[in-house]
A tleap script that builds the chain and sets N, CA, C and O, in Angstrom:
source leaprc.protein.ff14SB
mol = sequence {
  NMET GLN ASP PHE LYS ASP LEU LYS VAL TRP
  GLN LYS ALA HIE THR LEU VAL LEU GLU ILE
  TYR LYS ALA SER ALA GLU PHE PRO LYS GLU
  GLU ILE TYR GLY LEU THR SER GLN ILE ARG
  ARG ALA ALA MET SER ILE PRO ALA ASN ILE
  ALA GLU GLY ARG GLY ARG ALA VAL ASP GLY
  ASP LEU ARG ARG PHE ILE GLN ILE VAL LEU
  GLY SER ALA SER GLU LEU GLU TYR HIE LEU
  ILE LEU SER LYS ASP LEU HIE TYR LEU ASP
  GLU GLN THR THR GLU LYS LEU THR THR GLN
  LEU PRO GLU ILE ARG ARG MET LEU ILE SER
  PHE VAL GLN VAL LEU LYS LYS CPRO
}
set mol.1.N position { 101.567 93.053 167.675 }
set mol.1.CA position { 100.705 91.983 168.135 }
set mol.1.C position { 99.958 92.450 169.381 }
set mol.1.O position { 100.558 92.995 170.308 }
set mol.2.N position { 98.665 92.235 169.391 }
set mol.2.CA position { 97.821 92.634 170.509 }
set mol.2.C position { 98.028 91.689 171.689 }
set mol.2.O position { 98.136 90.477 171.501 }
set mol.3.N position { 98.084 92.230 172.890 }
set mol.3.CA position { 98.202 91.440 174.106 }
set mol.3.C position { 96.892 90.673 174.310 }
set mol.3.O position { 95.810 91.234 174.140 }
set mol.4.N position { 96.992 89.407 174.672 }
set mol.4.CA position { 95.785 88.593 174.839 }
set mol.4.C position { 94.851 89.172 175.902 }
set mol.4.O position { 93.637 88.988 175.818 }
set mol.5.N position { 95.393 89.861 176.889 }
set mol.5.CA position { 94.560 90.430 177.947 }
set mol.5.C position { 93.667 91.560 177.435 }
set mol.5.O position { 92.696 91.929 178.095 }
set mol.6.N position { 93.986 92.105 176.275 }
set mol.6.CA position { 93.171 93.156 175.682 }
set mol.6.C position { 91.986 92.613 174.902 }
set mol.6.O position { 91.075 93.365 174.555 }
set mol.7.N position { 91.986 91.321 174.625 }
set mol.7.CA position { 90.899 90.715 173.853 }
set mol.7.C position { 89.654 90.564 174.726 }
set mol.7.O position { 89.718 89.979 175.807 }
set mol.8.N position { 88.537 91.085 174.261 }
set mol.8.CA position { 87.276 90.993 175.017 }
set mol.8.C position { 86.890 89.541 175.268 }
set mol.8.O position { 86.378 89.213 176.338 }
set mol.9.N position { 87.130 88.670 174.294 }
set mol.9.CA position { 86.766 87.275 174.456 }
set mol.9.C position { 87.604 86.625 175.556 }
set mol.9.O position { 87.092 85.794 176.305 }
set mol.10.N position { 88.869 86.987 175.664 }
set mol.10.CA position { 89.699 86.452 176.740 }
set mol.10.C position { 89.185 86.954 178.090 }
set mol.10.O position { 89.109 86.190 179.052 }
set mol.11.N position { 88.836 88.232 178.157 }
set mol.11.CA position { 88.335 88.814 179.404 }
set mol.11.C position { 87.063 88.109 179.868 }
set mol.11.O position { 86.911 87.803 181.050 }
set mol.12.N position { 86.152 87.855 178.928 }
set mol.12.CA position { 84.908 87.154 179.273 }
set mol.12.C position { 85.195 85.722 179.709 }
set mol.12.O position { 84.595 85.228 180.663 }
set mol.13.N position { 86.097 85.066 179.021 }
set mol.13.CA position { 86.444 83.691 179.368 }
set mol.13.C position { 87.126 83.633 180.734 }
set mol.13.O position { 86.869 82.717 181.516 }
set mol.14.N position { 87.976 84.584 181.021 }
set mol.14.CA position { 88.652 84.624 182.320 }
set mol.14.C position { 87.636 84.827 183.452 }
set mol.14.O position { 87.718 84.174 184.492 }
set mol.15.N position { 86.693 85.723 183.240 }
set mol.15.CA position { 85.640 85.954 184.230 }
set mol.15.C position { 84.830 84.682 184.459 }
set mol.15.O position { 84.468 84.362 185.592 }
set mol.16.N position { 84.551 83.962 183.379 }
set mol.16.CA position { 83.815 82.702 183.500 }
set mol.16.C position { 84.609 81.700 184.344 }
set mol.16.O position { 84.027 81.008 185.181 }
set mol.17.N position { 85.906 81.612 184.140 }
set mol.17.CA position { 86.740 80.698 184.936 }
set mol.17.C position { 86.625 81.040 186.421 }
set mol.17.O position { 86.469 80.149 187.256 }
set mol.18.N position { 86.701 82.309 186.742 }
set mol.18.CA position { 86.586 82.719 188.145 }
set mol.18.C position { 85.242 82.302 188.727 }
set mol.18.O position { 85.169 81.860 189.873 }
set mol.19.N position { 84.185 82.439 187.944 }
set mol.19.CA position { 82.850 82.046 188.395 }
set mol.19.C position { 82.733 80.525 188.542 }
set mol.19.O position { 82.083 80.033 189.464 }
set mol.20.N position { 83.365 79.794 187.631 }
set mol.20.CA position { 83.361 78.327 187.699 }
set mol.20.C position { 84.083 77.867 188.966 }
set mol.20.O position { 83.607 76.970 189.662 }
set mol.21.N position { 85.214 78.471 189.261 }
set mol.21.CA position { 85.946 78.110 190.478 }
set mol.21.C position { 85.085 78.343 191.717 }
set mol.21.O position { 85.038 77.505 192.617 }
set mol.22.N position { 84.416 79.472 191.752 }
set mol.22.CA position { 83.570 79.789 192.901 }
set mol.22.C position { 82.422 78.788 193.014 }
set mol.22.O position { 82.143 78.284 194.102 }
set mol.23.N position { 81.763 78.501 191.905 }
set mol.23.CA position { 80.620 77.582 191.914 }
set mol.23.C position { 81.037 76.153 192.260 }
set mol.23.O position { 80.314 75.451 192.967 }
set mol.24.N position { 82.177 75.725 191.777 }
set mol.24.CA position { 82.605 74.344 192.002 }
set mol.24.C position { 83.258 74.139 193.368 }
set mol.24.O position { 83.541 73.002 193.746 }
set mol.25.N position { 83.498 75.194 194.098 }
set mol.25.CA position { 84.100 75.080 195.432 }
set mol.25.C position { 83.194 74.315 196.393 }
set mol.25.O position { 83.653 73.749 197.385 }
set mol.26.N position { 81.915 74.308 196.083 }
set mol.26.CA position { 80.948 73.629 196.948 }
set mol.26.C position { 80.649 72.198 196.511 }
set mol.26.O position { 79.807 71.535 197.117 }
set mol.27.N position { 81.313 71.717 195.484 }
set mol.27.CA position { 81.099 70.334 195.050 }
set mol.27.C position { 81.538 69.383 196.168 }
set mol.27.O position { 82.372 69.746 196.998 }
set mol.28.N position { 80.986 68.184 196.192 }
set mol.28.CA position { 81.401 67.219 197.221 }
set mol.28.C position { 82.907 66.954 197.158 }
set mol.28.O position { 83.512 66.966 196.086 }
set mol.29.N position { 83.485 66.719 198.316 }
set mol.29.CA position { 84.935 66.494 198.401 }
set mol.29.C position { 85.376 65.276 197.597 }
set mol.29.O position { 86.496 65.250 197.087 }
set mol.30.N position { 84.517 64.270 197.475 }
set mol.30.CA position { 84.910 63.086 196.696 }
set mol.30.C position { 85.034 63.385 195.199 }
set mol.30.O position { 85.547 62.561 194.442 }
set mol.31.N position { 84.567 64.558 194.776 }
set mol.31.CA position { 84.673 64.957 193.364 }
set mol.31.C position { 85.933 65.776 193.077 }
set mol.31.O position { 86.141 66.203 191.941 }
set mol.32.N position { 86.770 66.000 194.082 }
set mol.32.CA position { 87.938 66.870 193.897 }
set mol.32.C position { 88.818 66.426 192.728 }
set mol.32.O position { 89.355 67.267 192.008 }
set mol.33.N position { 88.970 65.118 192.532 }
set mol.33.CA position { 89.787 64.619 191.419 }
set mol.33.C position { 88.930 64.181 190.245 }
set mol.33.O position { 89.448 63.698 189.238 }
set mol.34.N position { 87.632 64.349 190.372 }
set mol.34.CA position { 86.708 63.966 189.311 }
set mol.34.C position { 86.126 65.199 188.647 }
set mol.34.O position { 86.823 65.931 187.945 }
set mol.35.N position { 84.852 65.417 188.874 }
set mol.35.CA position { 84.135 66.486 188.186 }
set mol.35.C position { 84.680 67.876 188.524 }
set mol.35.O position { 84.753 68.735 187.645 }
set mol.36.N position { 85.058 68.108 189.768 }
set mol.36.CA position { 85.597 69.429 190.126 }
set mol.36.C position { 86.823 69.744 189.283 }
set mol.36.O position { 86.948 70.834 188.724 }
set mol.37.N position { 87.720 68.780 189.201 }
set mol.37.CA position { 88.931 68.966 188.406 }
set mol.37.C position { 88.603 69.126 186.925 }
set mol.37.O position { 89.159 70.001 186.260 }
set mol.38.N position { 87.714 68.300 186.408 }
set mol.38.CA position { 87.372 68.338 184.983 }
set mol.38.C position { 86.711 69.652 184.576 }
set mol.38.O position { 87.060 70.236 183.550 }
set mol.39.N position { 85.761 70.113 185.378 }
set mol.39.CA position { 85.041 71.340 185.022 }
set mol.39.C position { 85.987 72.543 185.077 }
set mol.39.O position { 85.893 73.457 184.258 }
set mol.40.N position { 86.888 72.531 186.041 }
set mol.40.CA position { 87.847 73.637 186.147 }
set mol.40.C position { 88.849 73.596 184.998 }
set mol.40.O position { 89.201 74.636 184.441 }
set mol.41.N position { 89.306 72.407 184.645 }
set mol.41.CA position { 90.265 72.312 183.532 }
set mol.41.C position { 89.633 72.732 182.209 }
set mol.41.O position { 90.260 73.427 181.410 }
set mol.42.N position { 88.389 72.309 181.979 }
set mol.42.CA position { 87.713 72.699 180.735 }
set mol.42.C position { 87.540 74.216 180.685 }
set mol.42.O position { 87.755 74.836 179.644 }
set mol.43.N position { 87.152 74.807 181.810 }
set mol.43.CA position { 86.961 76.263 181.854 }
set mol.43.C position { 88.285 76.991 181.648 }
set mol.43.O position { 88.360 77.945 180.874 }
set mol.44.N position { 89.342 76.533 182.350 }
set mol.44.CA position { 90.656 77.175 182.224 }
set mol.44.C position { 91.223 77.066 180.814 }
set mol.44.O position { 91.948 77.950 180.357 }
set mol.45.N position { 90.893 75.996 180.143 }
set mol.45.CA position { 91.418 75.766 178.800 }
set mol.45.C position { 91.003 76.871 177.836 }
set mol.45.O position { 91.724 77.172 176.885 }
set mol.46.N position { 89.864 77.464 178.074 }
set mol.46.CA position { 89.354 78.484 177.150 }
set mol.46.C position { 90.270 79.715 177.134 }
set mol.46.O position { 90.844 80.011 176.086 }
set mol.47.N position { 90.433 80.442 178.241 }
set mol.47.CA position { 91.323 81.609 178.175 }
set mol.47.C position { 92.793 81.230 178.004 }
set mol.47.O position { 93.561 81.986 177.410 }
set mol.48.N position { 93.189 80.059 178.522 }
set mol.48.CA position { 94.597 79.653 178.395 }
set mol.48.C position { 94.968 79.430 176.934 }
set mol.48.O position { 96.040 79.847 176.497 }
set mol.49.N position { 94.090 78.773 176.175 }
set mol.49.CA position { 94.385 78.535 174.760 }
set mol.49.C position { 94.266 79.800 173.926 }
set mol.49.O position { 94.969 79.950 172.926 }
set mol.50.N position { 93.388 80.710 174.321 }
set mol.50.CA position { 93.348 82.015 173.643 }
set mol.50.C position { 94.682 82.723 173.851 }
set mol.50.O position { 95.255 83.272 172.910 }
set mol.51.N position { 95.169 82.707 175.079 }
set mol.51.CA position { 96.445 83.359 175.392 }
set mol.51.C position { 97.597 82.700 174.635 }
set mol.51.O position { 98.441 83.383 174.056 }
set mol.52.N position { 97.622 81.362 174.646 }
set mol.52.CA position { 98.707 80.676 173.952 }
set mol.52.C position { 98.661 80.928 172.453 }
set mol.52.O position { 99.687 81.191 171.826 }
set mol.53.N position { 97.467 80.845 171.887 }
set mol.53.CA position { 97.333 81.089 170.452 }
set mol.53.C position { 97.716 82.505 170.079 }
set mol.53.O position { 98.323 82.733 169.032 }
set mol.54.N position { 97.365 83.464 170.933 }
set mol.54.CA position { 97.701 84.867 170.665 }
set mol.54.C position { 99.205 85.092 170.755 }
set mol.54.O position { 99.749 85.996 170.122 }
set mol.55.N position { 99.866 84.257 171.550 }
set mol.55.CA position { 101.308 84.373 171.698 }
set mol.55.C position { 102.087 83.820 170.521 }
set mol.55.O position { 103.296 84.030 170.425 }
set mol.56.N position { 101.419 83.122 169.631 }
set mol.56.CA position { 102.072 82.585 168.438 }
set mol.56.C position { 102.176 83.679 167.396 }
set mol.56.O position { 101.355 84.595 167.361 }
set mol.57.N position { 103.167 83.583 166.566 }
set mol.57.CA position { 103.416 84.627 165.566 }
set mol.57.C position { 102.562 84.452 164.317 }
set mol.57.O position { 102.464 85.366 163.499 }
set mol.58.N position { 101.944 83.283 164.165 }
set mol.58.CA position { 101.215 82.979 162.935 }
set mol.58.C position { 99.720 82.889 163.230 }
set mol.58.O position { 99.306 82.197 164.160 }
set mol.59.N position { 98.905 83.598 162.428 }
set mol.59.CA position { 97.454 83.576 162.631 }
set mol.59.C position { 96.873 82.174 162.466 }
set mol.59.O position { 95.868 81.845 163.096 }
set mol.60.N position { 97.488 81.352 161.633 }
set mol.60.CA position { 97.017 79.975 161.464 }
set mol.60.C position { 97.113 79.194 162.758 }
set mol.60.O position { 96.246 78.373 163.057 }
set mol.61.N position { 98.163 79.444 163.531 }
set mol.61.CA position { 98.293 78.810 164.846 }
set mol.61.C position { 97.164 79.275 165.765 }
set mol.61.O position { 96.575 78.476 166.494 }
set mol.62.N position { 96.873 80.561 165.723 }
set mol.62.CA position { 95.806 81.102 166.566 }
set mol.62.C position { 94.467 80.469 166.191 }
set mol.62.O position { 93.677 80.125 167.069 }
set mol.63.N position { 94.212 80.317 164.902 }
set mol.63.CA position { 92.962 79.668 164.477 }
set mol.63.C position { 92.876 78.246 165.019 }
set mol.63.O position { 91.807 77.807 165.442 }
set mol.64.N position { 93.986 77.532 165.009 }
set mol.64.CA position { 94.001 76.157 165.524 }
set mol.64.C position { 93.690 76.156 167.022 }
set mol.64.O position { 92.933 75.310 167.498 }
set mol.65.N position { 94.262 77.087 167.755 }
set mol.65.CA position { 93.995 77.161 169.185 }
set mol.65.C position { 92.539 77.534 169.465 }
set mol.65.O position { 91.951 77.070 170.441 }
set mol.66.N position { 91.971 78.362 168.617 }
set mol.66.CA position { 90.564 78.723 168.805 }
set mol.66.C position { 89.668 77.513 168.570 }
set mol.66.O position { 88.638 77.374 169.231 }
set mol.67.N position { 90.042 76.634 167.640 }
set mol.67.CA position { 89.284 75.394 167.452 }
set mol.67.C position { 89.332 74.549 168.731 }
set mol.67.O position { 88.331 73.942 169.111 }
set mol.68.N position { 90.474 74.513 169.380 }
set mol.68.CA position { 90.598 73.798 170.658 }
set mol.68.C position { 89.690 74.441 171.702 }
set mol.68.O position { 89.015 73.748 172.463 }
set mol.69.N position { 89.681 75.759 171.729 }
set mol.69.CA position { 88.846 76.498 172.677 }
set mol.69.C position { 87.368 76.176 172.462 }
set mol.69.O position { 86.628 75.996 173.429 }
set mol.70.N position { 86.938 76.104 171.221 }
set mol.70.CA position { 85.535 75.784 170.939 }
set mol.70.C position { 85.184 74.398 171.477 }
set mol.70.O position { 84.087 74.192 171.997 }
set mol.71.N position { 86.102 73.457 171.355 }
set mol.71.CA position { 85.888 72.132 171.921 }
set mol.71.C position { 85.812 72.180 173.437 }
set mol.71.O position { 84.972 71.512 174.041 }
set mol.72.N position { 86.674 72.956 174.047 }
set mol.72.CA position { 86.654 73.097 175.511 }
set mol.72.C position { 85.354 73.731 175.990 }
set mol.72.O position { 84.837 73.370 177.046 }
set mol.73.N position { 84.830 74.669 175.221 }
set mol.73.CA position { 83.558 75.302 175.587 }
set mol.73.C position { 82.421 74.275 175.573 }
set mol.73.O position { 81.548 74.303 176.439 }
set mol.74.N position { 82.433 73.377 174.597 }
set mol.74.CA position { 81.416 72.323 174.546 }
set mol.74.C position { 81.587 71.350 175.709 }
set mol.74.O position { 80.607 70.916 176.315 }
set mol.75.N position { 82.826 71.015 176.013 }
set mol.75.CA position { 83.102 70.134 177.145 }
set mol.75.C position { 82.610 70.777 178.440 }
set mol.75.O position { 81.981 70.112 179.263 }
set mol.76.N position { 82.890 72.052 178.621 }
set mol.76.CA position { 82.449 72.770 179.807 }
set mol.76.C position { 80.929 72.783 179.899 }
set mol.76.O position { 80.365 72.599 180.978 }
set mol.77.N position { 80.274 72.997 178.779 }
set mol.77.CA position { 78.814 73.007 178.784 }
set mol.77.C position { 78.267 71.668 179.287 }
set mol.77.O position { 77.329 71.634 180.083 }
set mol.78.N position { 78.854 70.581 178.820 }
set mol.78.CA position { 78.414 69.266 179.300 }
set mol.78.C position { 78.662 69.115 180.808 }
set mol.78.O position { 77.795 68.625 181.531 }
set mol.79.N position { 79.830 69.530 181.275 }
set mol.79.CA position { 80.129 69.419 182.704 }
set mol.79.C position { 79.132 70.223 183.548 }
set mol.79.O position { 78.771 69.810 184.651 }
set mol.80.N position { 78.699 71.352 183.031 }
set mol.80.CA position { 77.702 72.152 183.750 }
set mol.80.C position { 76.355 71.432 183.800 }
set mol.80.O position { 75.680 71.439 184.829 }
set mol.81.N position { 75.970 70.816 182.688 }
set mol.81.CA position { 74.726 70.040 182.661 }
set mol.81.C position { 74.804 68.886 183.663 }
set mol.81.O position { 73.872 68.657 184.434 }
set mol.82.N position { 75.920 68.167 183.641 }
set mol.82.CA position { 76.112 67.049 184.561 }
set mol.82.C position { 76.080 67.522 186.013 }
set mol.82.O position { 75.474 66.875 186.866 }
set mol.83.N position { 76.724 68.639 186.288 }
set mol.83.CA position { 76.747 69.183 187.652 }
set mol.83.C position { 75.342 69.523 188.127 }
set mol.83.O position { 75.002 69.295 189.288 }
set mol.84.N position { 74.534 70.061 187.240 }
set mol.84.CA position { 73.141 70.367 187.591 }
set mol.84.C position { 72.363 69.076 187.824 }
set mol.84.O position { 71.626 68.962 188.804 }
set mol.85.N position { 72.523 68.113 186.935 }
set mol.85.CA position { 71.782 66.852 187.064 }
set mol.85.C position { 72.178 66.075 188.318 }
set mol.85.O position { 71.362 65.337 188.869 }
set mol.86.N position { 73.407 66.232 188.767 }
set mol.86.CA position { 73.865 65.589 190.001 }
set mol.86.C position { 73.523 66.427 191.241 }
set mol.86.O position { 73.829 66.042 192.369 }
set mol.87.N position { 72.885 67.576 191.009 }
set mol.87.CA position { 72.481 68.500 192.068 }
set mol.87.C position { 73.668 69.135 192.791 }
set mol.87.O position { 73.585 69.476 193.971 }
set mol.88.N position { 74.775 69.287 192.059 }
set mol.88.CA position { 75.926 70.004 192.598 }
set mol.88.C position { 75.772 71.502 192.344 }
set mol.88.O position { 76.283 72.326 193.102 }
set mol.89.N position { 75.069 71.839 191.281 }
set mol.89.CA position { 74.754 73.233 190.952 }
set mol.89.C position { 73.248 73.381 190.890 }
set mol.89.O position { 72.547 72.485 190.419 }
set mol.90.N position { 72.750 74.512 191.365 }
set mol.90.CA position { 71.315 74.757 191.239 }
set mol.90.C position { 70.998 75.293 189.842 }
set mol.90.O position { 71.894 75.648 189.075 }
set mol.91.N position { 69.732 75.342 189.540 }
set mol.91.CA position { 69.271 75.771 188.206 }
set mol.91.C position { 69.746 77.183 187.873 }
set mol.91.O position { 70.191 77.442 186.755 }
set mol.92.N position { 69.655 78.082 188.827 }
set mol.92.CA position { 70.026 79.481 188.588 }
set mol.92.C position { 71.516 79.625 188.284 }
set mol.92.O position { 71.891 80.343 187.357 }
set mol.93.N position { 72.359 78.957 189.049 }
set mol.93.CA position { 73.804 79.027 188.814 }
set mol.93.C position { 74.160 78.408 187.472 }
set mol.93.O position { 74.969 78.954 186.721 }
set mol.94.N position { 73.552 77.266 187.174 }
set mol.94.CA position { 73.801 76.605 185.889 }
set mol.94.C position { 73.422 77.519 184.736 }
set mol.94.O position { 74.171 77.661 183.770 }
set mol.95.N position { 72.260 78.133 184.846 }
set mol.95.CA position { 71.784 79.053 183.804 }
set mol.95.C position { 72.751 80.226 183.635 }
set mol.95.O position { 73.097 80.595 182.513 }
set mol.96.N position { 73.180 80.802 184.744 }
set mol.96.CA position { 74.099 81.952 184.696 }
set mol.96.C position { 75.399 81.587 183.989 }
set mol.96.O position { 75.919 82.362 183.187 }
set mol.97.N position { 75.921 80.399 184.294 }
set mol.97.CA position { 77.195 79.977 183.710 }
set mol.97.C position { 77.044 79.547 182.252 }
set mol.97.O position { 77.869 79.909 181.413 }
set mol.98.N position { 76.007 78.785 181.947 }
set mol.98.CA position { 75.858 78.275 180.578 }
set mol.98.C position { 75.465 79.365 179.587 }
set mol.98.O position { 75.791 79.259 178.404 }
set mol.99.N position { 74.786 80.390 180.032 }
set mol.99.CA position { 74.388 81.444 179.087 }
set mol.99.C position { 75.575 82.268 178.607 }
set mol.99.O position { 75.462 82.988 177.615 }
set mol.100.N position { 76.698 82.176 179.288 }
set mol.100.CA position { 77.894 82.902 178.860 }
set mol.100.C position { 78.605 82.201 177.699 }
set mol.100.O position { 79.312 82.839 176.920 }
set mol.101.N position { 78.415 80.900 177.593 }
set mol.101.CA position { 79.143 80.129 176.576 }
set mol.101.C position { 78.769 80.491 175.132 }
set mol.101.O position { 79.675 80.632 174.310 }
set mol.102.N position { 77.490 80.647 174.779 }
set mol.102.CA position { 77.186 81.019 173.386 }
set mol.102.C position { 77.812 82.344 172.967 }
set mol.102.O position { 78.261 82.489 171.830 }
set mol.103.N position { 77.842 83.303 173.879 }
set mol.103.CA position { 78.459 84.594 173.541 }
set mol.103.C position { 79.961 84.423 173.310 }
set mol.103.O position { 80.514 84.990 172.367 }
set mol.104.N position { 80.611 83.653 174.159 }
set mol.104.CA position { 82.046 83.402 173.988 }
set mol.104.C position { 82.285 82.680 172.664 }
set mol.104.O position { 83.223 83.014 171.941 }
set mol.105.N position { 81.444 81.692 172.338 }
set mol.105.CA position { 81.587 80.979 171.052 }
set mol.105.C position { 81.428 81.930 169.869 }
set mol.105.O position { 82.215 81.884 168.924 }
set mol.106.N position { 80.405 82.796 169.919 }
set mol.106.CA position { 80.184 83.755 168.825 }
set mol.106.C position { 81.388 84.677 168.663 }
set mol.106.O position { 81.821 84.956 167.544 }
set mol.107.N position { 81.916 85.140 169.767 }
set mol.107.CA position { 83.082 86.027 169.705 }
set mol.107.C position { 84.281 85.306 169.097 }
set mol.107.O position { 85.027 85.890 168.311 }
set mol.108.N position { 84.464 84.046 169.459 }
set mol.108.CA position { 85.579 83.269 168.909 }
set mol.108.C position { 85.418 83.042 167.412 }
set mol.108.O position { 86.378 83.178 166.654 }
set mol.109.N position { 84.214 82.701 166.989 }
set mol.109.CA position { 83.961 82.464 165.566 }
set mol.109.C position { 84.175 83.757 164.771 }
set mol.109.O position { 84.750 83.731 163.683 }
set mol.110.N position { 83.718 84.871 165.310 }
set mol.110.CA position { 83.946 86.165 164.652 }
set mol.110.C position { 85.435 86.475 164.566 }
set mol.110.O position { 85.920 86.996 163.562 }
set mol.111.N position { 86.146 86.147 165.630 }
set mol.111.CA position { 87.591 86.384 165.672 }
set mol.111.C position { 88.289 85.572 164.586 }
set mol.111.O position { 89.182 86.080 163.907 }
set mol.112.N position { 87.892 84.326 164.419 }
set mol.112.CA position { 88.467 83.473 163.376 }
set mol.112.C position { 88.185 84.074 162.001 }
set mol.112.O position { 89.060 84.075 161.135 }
set mol.113.N position { 86.980 84.582 161.795 }
set mol.113.CA position { 86.626 85.187 160.509 }
set mol.113.C position { 87.511 86.386 160.210 }
set mol.113.O position { 87.935 86.580 159.071 }
set mol.114.N position { 87.790 87.186 161.227 }
set mol.114.CA position { 88.664 88.348 161.057 }
set mol.114.C position { 90.073 87.886 160.691 }
set mol.114.O position { 90.736 88.506 159.860 }
set mol.115.N position { 90.524 86.811 161.303 }
set mol.115.CA position { 91.868 86.301 161.017 }
set mol.115.C position { 91.991 85.769 159.595 }
set mol.115.O position { 93.074 85.808 159.011 }
set mol.116.N position { 90.898 85.276 159.034 }
set mol.116.CA position { 90.918 84.724 157.678 }
set mol.116.C position { 90.990 85.797 156.609 }
set mol.116.O position { 91.412 85.527 155.485 }
set mol.117.N position { 90.578 87.024 156.951 }
set mol.117.CA position { 90.602 88.106 155.966 }
set mol.117.C position { 92.029 88.511 155.655 }
set mol.117.O position { 92.874 88.586 156.547 }
set mol.118.N position { 92.297 88.778 154.360 }
set mol.118.CA position { 93.658 89.181 153.963 }
set mol.118.C position { 94.014 90.570 154.449 }
set mol.118.O position { 95.120 91.047 154.195 }
savepdb mol mol.pdb
quit
């Protein structure tokens, strides 16, 4: 079984989490239990569920976790849009963060396809 840390998609997702933490550090303090927490949890869910799914012995479990990850990626995308619209993130930062999500989604979908092959 391959270590989850060796997966390129996990590495990209982990890097995105680090960037999300840095970007959200400047959110207003009143958002600490609101949007700051939500955006960080959605971002963390992506590599965390990849790791958990990879730790399962059955590929079907991993596919299920990847479906969860795809949902978290969509949730994160919305949180980034909301953060920009609330002027918590500037256009450039939002663009930098959101452009990483389609690549992560493509990698996940490809990974699922590989898992389906006999």
